[in-house]
C-alpha positions in Angstrom: -0.3 -23.4 -6.4 -2.9 -23.9 -3.7 -4.1 -20.9 -1.7 -2.7 -20.8 1.8 -5.2 -20.4 4.6 -3.3 -17.9 6.8 -6.0 -17.9 9.5 -5.3 -21.6 9.9 -1.6 -20.9 10.3 -2.3 -18.3 13.1 -4.7 -20.7 14.8 -2.1 -23.4 14.8 0.2 -21.2 16.9 -2.5 -21.4 19.6 -2.5 -25.2 19.3 1.2 -25.7 19.8 2.5 -27.6 22.8 2.9 -25.6 26.0 6.7 -25.7 25.7 6.5 -23.9 22.3 5.0 -20.8 24.0 7.4 -18.4 25.7 7.3 -18.2 29.5 8.7 -15.4 31.6 11.5 -17.8 32.7 12.6 -18.3 29.1 12.9 -14.5 28.5 15.8 -12.2 29.1 15.2 -8.8 30.5 15.6 -7.4 27.0 12.9 -9.8 25.8 10.6 -8.6 28.6 11.1 -5.0 27.6 10.4 -5.9 24.0 7.3 -7.8 25.0 6.0 -4.8 26.9 6.6 -2.6 23.9 4.8 -5.0 21.6 1.9 -5.3 24.0 1.7 -1.5 24.1 1.8 -1.3 20.3 -0.4 -4.2 19.5 -2.7 -4.9 22.5 -5.1 -6.9 20.5 -2.4 -8.9 18.7 -1.8 -9.0 15.0 -3.5 -10.7 12.1 -1.3 -12.9 9.9 -1.3 -10.2 7.2 0.0 -7.7 9.8 2.6 -10.2 11.0 3.9 -10.5 7.4 3.9 -6.7 7.0 5.8 -6.4 10.4 8.4 -9.0 9.1 8.8 -7.0 5.9 9.1 -3.7 7.8 11.6 -5.0 10.3 13.7 -6.7 7.7 13.8 -3.9 5.2 13.9 -0.8 7.4 15.7 -2.0 10.5 18.2 -4.4 8.8 17.3 -7.5 10.9 18.9 -10.8 10.2 16.6 -13.8 9.8 17.0 -15.4 13.3 16.9 -12.1 15.3 13.8 -11.1 13.3 12.1 -14.5 14.0 13.0 -14.1 17.7 11.5 -10.6 17.9 8.4 -11.6 16.0 8.2 -14.7 18.2 8.0 -12.4 21.2 5.0 -10.6 19.5 3.3 -14.0 19.0 4.5 -15.4 22.3 6.1 -18.4 20.7 9.6 -19.7 20.2 11.3 -18.2 17.2 11.5 -21.5 15.3 7.7 -21.4 14.8 7.9 -18.2 12.8 11.3 -18.7 11.1 9.7 -20.0 7.8 7.6 -16.9 7.6 10.7 -14.8 8.0 12.6 -16.8 5.4 9.8 -15.8 3.0 10.4 -12.1 3.6 11.3 -11.5 -0.1 8.0 -12.9 -1.2 5.9 -10.5 1.0 4.2 -7.8 -1.0 4.6 -4.6 1.0 1.5 -2.7 2.0 2.7 0.9 2.8 -0.6 1.7 4.6 -0.4 -1.2 7.0 3.4 -0.8 7.5 2.9 2.9 8.3 0.2 2.1 10.8 2.5 -0.6 12.4 5.5 1.9 12.4 3.5 4.6 14.1 2.4 2.3 16.9 5.9 0.9 17.3 7.4 4.4 17.6 4.6 5.6 19.9 5.4 2.7 22.2 9.2 3.2 22.3 10.5 0.9 19.6 13.1 3.4 18.3 14.4 3.9 21.9 14.5 0.2 22.5 16.4 -0.4 19.3 18.9 2.4 20.2 19.6 0.5 23.5 20.6 -2.6 21.6 
């Protein structure tokens, strides 16, 4: 099996057509709150490895379904959920990294993720 260049995958998100990227008009008020929380938690964005760990964390600890998970990760990446859905479908193949997941979890909690989830 060929090694996947994840950097290339992340760079491809930047090259998507303009309509693939989320605009404020496409976002609900709940999406805007989530975007603010993600921006607080991850002001410099996330690497692909961190995105995978975030997917694993949200799926396994918060019980997300595939599409809602892809939607929320899409908010992080500022793209329509369909562009990350394949990554989400591969959640069972992601090798968890407890150190990275703990770092992500702490940032999410510090920026109000638990409160945001309780409002859902």
